[in-house]
N, C-alpha and C positions, 0 to 999 in steps of 0.2 A: 502493499499500499504507500507507492507505487510500486510496480513492476521495475527494476533499474537493470544496468546491464550486464550487472551480476545477475539477476535471475534469468537474463536471455541466454548468457553463455550458458549457464548451469541447465537450463533445459534443451536447450540446440545439442547440449553436451550427451544428455538423457538420451534424446534422438536418435544417437549414433546405438547406441546400446541396447536398443531394443524395435521390435519389428511394429509396435503399436503405442503410441503413449497415451496415458491420462494424466491430466492436470488436475489436482485437488486444490481448490482454494476455501482457505477456515476463513470461516465469516461469522458476522455479527450484528444486531442492529445497531450496534454503536459505532461500527467502524466509521472513520473519519472519510472512507471514499466508499460509495456504494458499490455492494461485491456487484450487481449487474455492471457496472464500469467496470472494472475487472476483468469480468468475465468477458465481456466485449473486448479490450485490449488483448488478454490471452488469445483468441477466436484470429483476433487478425495478427497478432504475432506467429499463432504457429495452427495454422489451418489446419494442415493433417492429423494436429491432437483433438482429443476428446477432453472440453473442459468440464469438469464439475465442481459445483459451489457446495459446499457444506455449510450451513447458517445454524451457528449451536441458540441464537434467539440473542437475551439481552447480554449476553458476553458471551466472546468466541472461546473456542475449548482450547487449553494449550495444551502446543506441539506434543507434549511426552503425555498425554493423558493418555492410557491402556485400551478408552473405548474407541480410539480411533482405527483402531485392527477391522473391531466390529461395522462400524461406519461403512468407512470401506468396501466392504465384504458388500455392504448395502447397497453399495452403487456399483460395484462393481464385482457381479459373482464371476466372474470365468475366472480362472486361475492366472495368477499373478506370479512371474516369473522374477521380479526386480522390481525393487524399491530405492531411488534415487533421492539423494538429498544432499546438502552439506553440514550437516550436524548430525551429531550422536545418536539422537533419539531416534535416528533412521534404524539404526541395528536392531532395536528389540521391535519396533513397527513390522522391519522385515521379518523377525522370529517370529512372531505372532500371525504375519500372514503366508511364513512356511516358504517366504522368499530370498532371493540372495539381495544384501546389501552393498551399495555404492555409495559411497561419500565423497563426493567430487568436490573439489577446491575449498577446502574449509577455510573459514575466516573468510572468504570472499579474495583469495591473495591476490588473483589476478584481472579479479575487476573491484576494489574494495570501494563500498556504496553503502550506504544505511537510509533506507526507505524513510526512519523518522526525521533523519537530517536533511532528507530532501523533502518532506513534506513543510518542514518549518524554514528552508531557504532553496526553492528550485530553482531559482536564477544562479545562486552559487554553485551548486551542483546540475547545471545544464546538460554536461557531457557525459552526465549518470544516466540522463533520462530517455529511455527509447524513443523513436520517432512516432510512433502509434499515439504513446501517452503525452507528448509531450504539447498539443493542443490544449491538454485540459488544466495544464500551469499558466498558459503563455498569455499576452497579453495582444492584444489588438489593435494598433493605432492607425487610422485614415483617414487621407488627403485628400478633400472635397474644396470643391470652389469652379468660378470660372474657366476657361478656356485660357491657356497660354498666362497662367498664375503660377506654374513651376510644379506642378505634384507631381510628376514622373519623374522632373530632376531631384524633389526633396525628396522622394521615396525611395531613388537608389542613392542618394547621397546619406541618409539615415542608415540604409540597410549596410551600406560599405563602414560608417561609422560604428555604428553596434552589431552590426552581423546579420545576413540574411540567407538566404535569398530577400526580395519584394515580392511583392503579388501586382502585377501589371494590369494598367486598365484591358479591359477586354473591348471594349466599345472601339478602339482605336483597329485592332486587324479586323472586326466586323465592317467596319465603314470600308476599310480598305478592299475589301471582296466584295460585296452587296451591288444587289442591281440598281442602278438610279431610280431615282421615284420617291414619292413621299415616302415617310415611314407610317410602320404598320404598327399596331399595337404588340403583336405577336415578336416582333422583331426585338423590342426593348427585353421582352422575356428571353430572347436566345442570348442578349447580352449577359442579363442576367446567370442565367446558366452557366455557360461560359466562365465566369468572374466566380461563380460560388465554385465550381469545380476547381477553379485554378488555385483559390486559395486553401481549399483542402489539402490538395494535395502539398503545396507551399511550404503549407503550417509545421507539416512535419520536419522541414530541413531547414526552418527560419530558427532564429536567437528567443530570447525568451521575449522580446516585442517584436510581431507580427507587423511589418509596415506595407500600407496596401492602399493601390493610388486608385481612387473611386472607390463605390461598393452599391449595391442596390439601391440606396438612398438617394445618392447623386443620379441613377438612373432615372428613377421617381422624378427627381428634376429635369433631367431630360427629355420625358415624358411631357410634362408640362409644356415643357418651351418647344418641341416638335411637333407635339400633337394639339397644343391649345387645351388639353384636360389633361386632368389626372387620372392614374390607373390604377384604383384601389386593389385590383387581386396582385398588380404587383409590391403594392406598399408592405401590403401581408407577408411579402418574403424577407421583407428588412429585419435584419439582424443587426443589435448597435454592438459599435466594438466597446472597448473600455473608453476610449475618446477619439474625437475628431480635430484633426486640424483645416478649420476653414480660412483658406486662401482668401487673402483680399484683390480686387481687378486692379490695384495701383501700381500697378506694373507695366511698363512698355509692351505693347501687341508684338509677336511675332508672327509672320506669314506661315502657313501650311496649310497643304490641297484639304486636309480633312477636317480643318477646323470650319466654325459655322458662321459665328457670331463676334464679327471683327469691331461692331461700332460701339463707342465706350457705353453708349448708354444700354445695349444689349447685356453685354457684359456685367453690368451694374445688377441689371433685371436678374438675370442668372444669381449674382450672388445675393440678391435680395430674397429671391426664392429659396435659397441651397439655406441660407439663414432661417428663415421661417418653417423650410421641413424639419431641420436640427432643432428648433424649437420646440414644434410641434408633437413631436417624438420624443423631448425632452431626453436630449443626448448630451450628453458634456461635449465641451468643444473649448477651441482657445482659438482665438481669430490671430493670424498671421499676416501680419502686413509690412510695408516698411522697404528699403533694397533689399538686394539680396544677401547681403552679409548678415541684415537685422533679422531676416525670415532664419537664415541656419542657425541662426543663436538664438533665437526665440523659439523652434523646433527642437533643439537641442535640450534645452534646459526641461522643454515639455516629457522628453523621453527621460534624461535623469531622474525627473521624478516618480516617473511610472515603474522604474528599474529600484527606486530604494523600497517598494514594498511589493509583497508577491500578493498575486491574482490571490483574494476573497474567496473561499472557497467554505459553502456549509458543510454541516456534516448531514450526513444524509442516512435514512433507512433504507432498509432493501425491500 
């Protein structure tokens, strides 16, 4: 809770010792991470294994409790050849199950890590957290605003400074290859599909803060600008990040064939709609303005503040 790279190495090594692997997760209603979340992680990390959750109710059953042999037999009535772990209770458990014990990498020598320390300071132990687990602890910072205000530049700048990759804007490649003509509502949904898919993939490789160039909220603003109306079904797909950077339209326009609103009054209208959308959704955001040096300094300060405290996670029941 959570699994770390030591657990991953242990289970991967176990998979080389058996033809069929069953992973048993000990759980309770008071666990700091919901058993269903842990099961999902294990199934994603080890799709060939069978993942079983044993929930003891109010409190987790100690690892060395002799009842484990009976519990495991209930889940796994087939003959068990090998019991694999990294602590000495595995020896007695294997005897009770009439199996061979394998104690692998005791004390996590190859991958020194501790789940409690990771929960208390995930950013300080980021290298110990497997890819599939990182989004659970990760913070997300999304850059929004009118065209030609530096969203892509800023996302790239922050990712290089604090660790990337960043999530690129999907609307630009979509625009590049689409057929000419007025936008249709479903096209805005296609853009959201592509963006969210990118985000889910890249979040597993990013650092403690995931930097994102635009998101479905900004696509909802584009809908209002392009279609002249809102799309409630698109807005229902908005998942607010931990924080937004709202880039002001007070920097010079740079010409680009994929851009639409060069006139300053249209850029300001886009900015006003974006700010109104952020306010309507109750989003946390910081206004970024001034010249490029000032914008960089303001953005860096926001990221440093985000890194100062881990993401708040509530305690979950099963």
